[in-house]
C-alpha positions as CSV (number, residue, x, y, z in Angstrom):
1,M,2.0,-21.2,21.0
2,A,3.0,-19.1,17.9
3,A,0.8,-16.6,16.4
4,T,-1.6,-17.9,13.8
5,I,-2.9,-15.6,10.8
6,L,-6.4,-14.4,11.3
7,E,-6.8,-12.4,7.8
8,A,-5.3,-12.8,4.4
9,R,-5.6,-11.3,1.1
10,C,-3.3,-10.4,-1.5
11,V,-2.7,-6.6,-2.5
12,A,0.1,-7.2,-5.0
13,P,2.3,-9.7,-7.1
14,F,3.6,-12.2,-4.3
15,V,2.6,-10.0,-1.5
16,V,0.0,-10.8,1.1
17,R,-1.7,-8.1,3.2
18,V,-2.0,-10.3,6.7
19,R,-3.2,-9.9,10.6
20,F,-1.9,-12.2,13.3
21,S,-3.5,-13.4,16.4
22,D,-1.1,-11.5,18.5
23,G,-2.0,-8.1,16.9
24,M,1.0,-8.0,14.4
25,E,-0.5,-6.8,10.7
26,G,1.2,-5.5,7.4
27,E,2.3,-6.9,4.0
28,A,4.4,-9.8,3.7
29,S,6.3,-10.2,0.5
30,L,6.9,-13.8,-0.3
31,E,8.7,-13.1,-3.4
32,P,12.1,-13.8,-2.0
33,C,10.8,-17.2,-0.9
34,L,9.8,-18.0,-4.4
35,F,12.6,-16.5,-6.2
36,D,15.9,-16.2,-4.3
37,W,15.7,-18.7,-1.5
38,D,17.0,-22.1,-1.5
39,L,14.1,-24.6,-1.6
40,A,15.6,-26.4,1.8
41,R,14.6,-23.1,3.5
42,V,10.9,-23.6,3.1
43,P,10.5,-27.5,3.1
44,D,6.8,-27.6,2.1
45,L,7.3,-25.5,-1.2
46,T,8.0,-28.2,-3.8
47,P,9.7,-27.2,-7.1
48,D,6.5,-27.9,-9.1
49,L,4.7,-25.7,-6.4
50,R,7.0,-22.9,-6.5
51,E,7.1,-22.7,-10.2
52,W,3.2,-22.5,-10.4
53,L,3.2,-19.6,-7.5
54,R,5.6,-17.7,-9.5
55,V,2.9,-17.0,-11.6
56,P,1.0,-13.7,-10.2
57,E,-2.5,-15.0,-11.4
58,N,-1.9,-18.4,-9.3
59,F,-0.4,-16.5,-6.3
60,A,-3.4,-14.1,-6.4
61,T,-5.8,-17.0,-5.3
62,V,-4.3,-17.3,-2.0
63,R,-6.7,-17.7,0.9
64,L,-6.7,-18.2,4.5
65,D,-7.1,-21.7,6.3
66,A,-8.4,-20.8,9.4
67,D,-8.1,-24.3,11.0
68,A,-4.6,-24.2,10.5
69,G,-4.1,-20.3,10.7
70,T,-1.6,-20.2,7.7
71,L,-1.9,-19.4,3.9
72,V,-3.4,-21.7,1.5
73,W,-3.5,-22.4,-2.2
74,G,-5.7,-25.2,-3.3
75,D,-4.7,-27.9,-0.5
76,T,-1.1,-26.9,-0.1
77,R,0.0,-24.9,2.7
78,P,3.8,-24.4,1.8
79,F,4.7,-21.4,4.5
80,S,4.3,-21.9,8.0
81,P,2.9,-18.8,9.8
82,S,6.4,-18.1,11.4
83,I,7.9,-17.6,7.9
84,V,5.1,-15.4,7.1
85,Y,5.4,-13.4,10.2
86,W,8.9,-12.6,9.5
87,R,8.3,-11.3,6.1
88,V,5.8,-8.7,7.5
89,E,6.6,-5.0,6.7
90,R,5.3,-3.0,9.1
91,Y,5.1,0.1,7.2
92,R,2.2,2.2,6.8
93,V,1.3,5.8,4.7
94,P,0.6,8.5,7.5
95,V,-1.8,11.2,6.1
96,T,-2.4,14.5,8.2
97,V,-5.0,17.2,6.8
98,R,-4.5,20.5,8.3
99,T,-5.9,24.2,7.7
100,K,-3.5,27.0,6.3
101,D,-3.3,27.8,10.0
102,G,-1.7,24.7,11.1
103,T,-5.1,23.3,12.9
104,V,-5.3,19.6,12.3
105,L,-8.7,18.3,10.4
106,A,-7.6,14.5,10.3
107,E,-4.8,12.1,10.7
108,L,-5.1,8.7,8.8
109,L,-3.1,5.9,8.8
110,L,-3.4,4.3,5.6
111,G,-2.8,0.1,4.8
112,G,0.4,-0.9,3.7
113,R,2.8,0.6,1.3
114,R,2.0,-1.5,-1.7
115,E,-1.6,-1.3,-0.7
116,V,-1.6,2.2,-0.9
117,W,0.8,2.9,-3.7
118,R,-0.3,0.3,-6.4
119,P,-3.4,1.9,-7.0
120,G,-2.4,5.5,-6.3
121,L,-3.8,7.6,-3.4
122,T,-6.5,10.0,-4.3
123,V,-7.5,13.1,-2.7
124,G,-10.8,14.9,-3.2
125,S,-14.2,15.8,-1.3
126,A,-15.9,12.7,-3.1
127,P,-16.5,9.9,-0.5
128,T,-14.8,7.4,-3.2
129,N,-11.1,8.8,-2.4
130,T,-8.5,7.3,-0.4
131,V,-8.4,10.7,1.6
132,V,-11.5,12.6,1.8
133,V,-11.3,16.2,2.3
134,D,-14.7,17.9,2.7
135,R,-13.5,21.5,2.6
136,P,-14.2,24.7,0.6
137,G,-12.1,24.8,-2.6
138,V,-11.7,21.0,-2.7
139,A,-12.8,19.5,-5.7
140,P,-14.7,16.2,-5.8
141,H,-11.5,14.2,-7.4
142,H,-8.9,16.8,-6.9
143,V,-5.5,14.7,-7.3
144,K,-4.0,11.8,-7.8
145,V,-0.5,10.5,-6.3
146,T,1.6,7.6,-7.1
147,V,5.4,6.9,-6.5
148,G,7.7,6.0,-9.0
149,G,11.2,7.0,-10.3
150,G,13.2,3.8,-9.4
151,H,16.3,4.8,-7.9
152,H,15.6,7.9,-7.5
153,P,11.9,7.6,-5.9
154,C,9.5,10.2,-6.0
155,Y,5.6,11.2,-5.8
156,V,4.0,11.5,-9.0
157,V,1.3,14.2,-8.6
158,T,-1.7,14.3,-11.3
159,V,-3.9,16.8,-11.6
160,V,-7.6,15.7,-11.9
161,E,-9.8,18.7,-11.2
162,G,-9.2,21.8,-9.3
163,T,-6.0,23.7,-8.3
164,T,-3.2,21.9,-6.6
165,T,0.2,22.8,-5.4
166,A,3.1,20.5,-4.8
167,G,6.9,20.5,-4.6
168,G,6.7,24.2,-5.6
169,T,4.5,23.5,-8.8
170,T,1.2,24.8,-9.0
171,S,-1.5,23.4,-11.7
172,S,-5.3,23.5,-12.4
173,T,-5.0,21.8,-15.6
174,P,-6.4,18.4,-15.8
175,G,-4.3,15.5,-16.7
176,E,-1.1,17.6,-15.8
177,T,1.5,15.4,-13.9
178,W,4.7,16.5,-12.2
179,R,7.4,14.8,-9.8
180,V,8.5,15.6,-6.4
181,P,11.3,13.8,-4.8
182,M,10.6,11.6,-1.7
183,R,13.4,12.9,0.2
184,Q,10.7,14.6,2.7
185,P,7.0,14.3,2.7
186,L,4.8,15.3,0.0
187,L,2.7,18.6,1.0
188,L,-0.2,19.0,-1.3
189,E,-1.9,22.3,-0.9
190,L,-5.6,22.3,-2.3
191,G,-8.5,24.5,-1.3
192,D,-7.9,26.0,2.3
193,C,-5.9,23.2,3.6
194,T,-2.5,21.1,3.3
195,V,-2.5,17.4,2.9
196,Q,0.7,15.8,4.1
197,V,1.8,12.5,2.9
198,E,4.7,10.7,4.4
């Protein structure tokens, strides 16, 4: 029997975070199905439904039909679980927090790429941050990192409070922003530790 979807939620326009019965999980981008593919490849996707789902607010109403084990909008189930399964990106964002002497304090594997980067990754000592670093010299809301750059992808580092070093630049000015090329992992130096984002 094919794997069925156990959990689903919209995390970005045309992207659903899913978990399957066989353990597969990740973000499935259905954008190609809605904009690029010939309708014959998705027989249950009618032209009218396709147009309706091309509106991000409509797409975001996705929910799980637990009985059928697939995605549903209203009463329609245009995508078989197998189509969603093969659209899953297995990418996660690994983060390692180390002291300056190299001792590993924490290793995190954050949600999928869009799930993390769409709102931005926040680092600080407050429990509301994406990455919580409760160490000396780390401010409650220390730094925020997003991605951008188009054809030249980069991390966009913004100081919220505290002193941060990344990509050879150091700043303690709230609101100051700089770009670090994504050719290698991002190393954020704050307080007495380093946060590595890959």
